[in-house]
N, C-alpha and C positions, 0 to 999 in steps of 0.2 A: 124799250126798243130804240129810243132816241140815242142812248149811249152806244148801242150796237152800230147804228149808222155812222156815228162819229168815228168809232174804231175802224169801220169798213172804209170810210173816206181816208183815214190816215194810212191804212194798209195800201190802198190803191195809190196814194200819193208817193209812198215810199218804194213802189215797184220800179224796177229799172225799165221794164217793158210795160207801159201803161195799158196795153191792149191784150195782156196775157189773161184771157178770161178763165183758163183752167185754174190758175193760181187763185184768182179771186173767188171762183166757185168753190174751190177746196177750202178756202178760208171760211166761207159762209157755212159749209158743211161741218167743219171743225168747231165752229162757234155755236151754231144753232141745231145741228144734227139733221137738218133737211134744208131744202131749197124752196122757200115760199115764193109764190108768184109776185107778190109786191116787191120783194127784194130783187128778183130777177129784172123786173121793170126798172127799178131804181138803178141797178148797175148798168143796164143797157144805156140809159140816159147818161149816167155819169161817165161811162167809158166811150160814149158816142159810137155804139155798135148796135146792130139790129137784134131784137129779141130772138129771131129765128137762128141767128148765129150762136147764141147761148144754148138754144135747144139742141143744135147740132153737136156742140161740145159735150153737152150732157149725155146725149145718146151714144157718143163715141166711148166715153169712159164709164166702166161698170160702177166704180165708186160713186160717181155722180148720178147714174141712173137710179141706184137704190135710194139715194137721198132726195130724189125729185119730189117725193111726198113725205109727209110726217110718218106714215105707216107704209112698210114694205112687207108684203106677205109672200112666203114661199110655201107651197103645199106639196107634200109627197104624193106622187101618183104611181109609186113603185108597186111591185107585185104584193108586198106585205101590207101596204097601207091603203091601197085603192079599195073603195067600197062600191057596191052596185049603185048606180045613179050619180056617182060623184062628178063625172064629166058634165052631165046636164046641170047639176046644181052649181058647179063652178061657172058655167056659161051664164047662168041667171045672175049669180052674185057679181060677176065681173061687170055686168051691165048696170048694177045697182050702186056699186061703191065708187068712190073717187080716188082710189089708190090701186096700184098694180098688184095683181095676184099672179105669181109666176108658178107654173107647174114644173116640178122637179122630179126626176126619176128616183132619187134617193137623197134623204137628208141625214143618213147615218144613224137613225134611231129605230132600226127595224124591230127591236124587242119591245118597243113602247106602244105598239098598236098604230093606229092612224095618226099621223103627225103633221103639224104645220109649224112654220117659224114666222113669228111676227117681230119684225126688226131683228133683234138678237136673242129673243126668247123663244123656246120651244114649248109647244102645247100638244097634248094628246086629246083626241076626241073619239067618242064611241059611236055616235050617230051623226047623220048629216044635219039634223036639227041642232045638235050641239055645235057643229062646225058653223052653221049659219049664225047662231047666237054669238059665238066668239067674234066672228067678223062684223056682225051688225053693231057690236059694242064699240067698234073702231070708228064708226061714221062720225 
């Protein structure tokens, strides 16, 4: 990780606009695949900006929102995928996990049964218990 921070420092130093947090955050996502809290704190200090300013930038750009955590989950709640009790199970799971679970009305895999997408991988599940097991393995 030390090498990464050296690369990050070099990247920031070579920016024309040293306060361009979007470019720096995009660099981190491209290199690490997500935005760790410790790295956000590091660049806030390095760039002399407030951490809440970084969070505002992250919330504005969908690419950065999805990368806020190591795991980003989208679950289909469309007519073909939704199961009885799914909404209640999702409410419970959202409170237990430390990554976002986004409810989507279609993930384009209607013929595969109940579907969720973890990062860029699609998974099918038959029962709510199977769904819970898939998500609990991400913790």
